[in-house]
C-alpha positions in Angstrom: 151.6 44.9 72.3 149.3 47.5 73.8 147.1 49.6 71.5 146.9 52.3 74.1 148.4 55.8 74.3 149.7 57.0 77.7 149.7 60.6 78.7 149.5 62.7 81.8 146.1 63.4 83.4 144.1 66.4 82.1 141.1 67.9 84.0 138.7 66.6 81.3 139.7 63.1 82.4 138.3 63.3 85.9 134.8 61.8 85.3 136.2 58.9 83.2 138.9 58.2 85.8 136.4 58.1 88.7 134.1 55.9 86.7 137.1 53.5 85.9 138.2 53.4 89.5 134.7 52.5 90.7 134.4 49.8 88.0 137.7 48.4 89.2 136.8 48.4 92.9 139.5 50.9 93.8 137.3 53.4 95.6 136.5 53.2 99.3 134.4 55.4 101.6 137.4 56.6 103.5 139.2 57.7 100.3 137.3 60.3 98.2 138.7 59.8 94.7 137.9 63.4 93.7 139.9 64.7 96.6 142.7 62.2 95.9 143.0 63.6 92.3 142.8 67.1 93.6 145.7 66.4 96.1 147.7 64.7 93.3 147.4 67.8 91.2 149.3 69.7 93.9 152.1 67.2 94.1 153.8 65.8 91.0 150.7 66.1 88.8 152.6 64.6 85.8 152.8 61.3 87.7 149.1 60.7 87.3 149.1 58.8 84.0 146.1 57.8 81.9 145.9 55.1 79.2 143.7 56.0 76.3 142.3 53.7 73.5 139.7 54.7 71.0 139.3 58.1 72.7 138.4 56.5 76.0 140.3 56.4 79.3 140.9 52.6 79.9 143.7 52.6 82.4 145.4 54.7 85.1 148.4 54.7 87.4 149.2 57.3 90.0 152.9 57.4 91.0 154.6 59.3 93.8 158.1 59.9 95.1 159.1 61.6 98.3 162.9 61.3 98.0 163.2 57.9 99.6 161.0 55.5 97.6 158.3 55.6 95.0 154.7 54.5 95.4 152.1 53.2 93.1 148.4 53.9 93.6 145.2 53.7 91.6 146.7 51.2 89.0 143.6 50.2 87.0 142.7 48.7 83.7 139.1 48.6 82.6 137.8 45.0 82.9 136.9 45.0 79.2 140.5 45.8 78.3 142.4 43.4 80.5 144.8 40.7 79.4 146.1 42.8 76.5 149.3 44.1 78.2 147.8 47.5 79.3 148.6 47.0 83.0 152.2 46.0 82.1 152.5 49.0 79.8 151.1 51.4 82.5 153.4 50.1 85.2 156.4 50.4 82.8 155.5 54.0 82.2 155.2 54.7 85.9 158.6 53.0 86.5 160.3 55.1 83.8 158.8 58.3 85.2 160.1 57.4 88.7 163.5 56.3 87.4 163.9 59.8 85.7 163.5 61.2 89.3 166.3 58.8 90.5 163.9 56.9 92.6 165.7 53.9 93.9 162.8 51.7 94.9 159.0 51.4 94.4 156.5 50.1 96.9 152.8 49.4 96.4 150.1 47.9 98.5 147.7 45.2 97.4 145.0 43.5 99.5 146.4 40.1 100.4 143.1 38.5 99.3 143.6 39.8 95.8 145.7 36.9 94.5 145.3 37.7 90.8 146.7 41.2 91.3 149.5 39.9 93.6 150.4 37.4 90.8 150.4 40.2 88.2 152.9 42.3 90.2 155.1 39.3 90.9 155.2 38.8 87.2 156.6 42.3 86.9 159.4 41.6 89.4 157.8 42.9 92.6 158.2 40.8 95.7 156.5 40.6 99.1 158.4 42.7 101.7 158.6 41.4 105.2 156.8 44.4 106.7 153.5 45.3 108.3 151.7 48.2 106.5 150.4 50.7 109.0 148.5 53.8 108.3 147.1 56.8 110.1 144.5 59.2 108.7 145.3 62.9 109.2 142.3 64.3 107.2 138.9 62.6 107.2 137.3 62.6 103.8 133.6 62.9 104.3 131.7 61.1 101.6 130.4 63.5 99.0 126.7 64.3 99.0 126.8 64.4 95.2 128.4 61.3 93.6 129.9 63.5 90.9 131.1 66.7 92.4 133.6 68.9 90.6 136.9 69.3 92.4 137.6 72.8 93.7 140.1 74.9 91.7 
């Protein structure tokens, strides 16, 4: 049983979330997490969920739905809080939120080399699809000069 409360993102969470994502290795030079949060706040902001324990953000999941399928991004649990059911609890919350929108299917992407995370998702009932994931960047996120900029309002 998880000793964590789940709630939607609030602007005061941003620093803690970025720190968590960095600690979990979810940030990449081509994806500015500040901008990703800023973009999410324009589209279904209530689908960015945070898990809080002891007054600290220890987990996140960002869900999305465009009418055809749901997506999961930025699923993270702080390394010091893993193996306590928090990841399972966060995913269940995201799945419930998407189900309320009548989302028929959820997809997510995991690096094929990340065997531990692939095994986690398989334990939740996710299966490997016989597809090739392709992507095309439409907006280039330049790395921030300051590592902790405030998102524009």
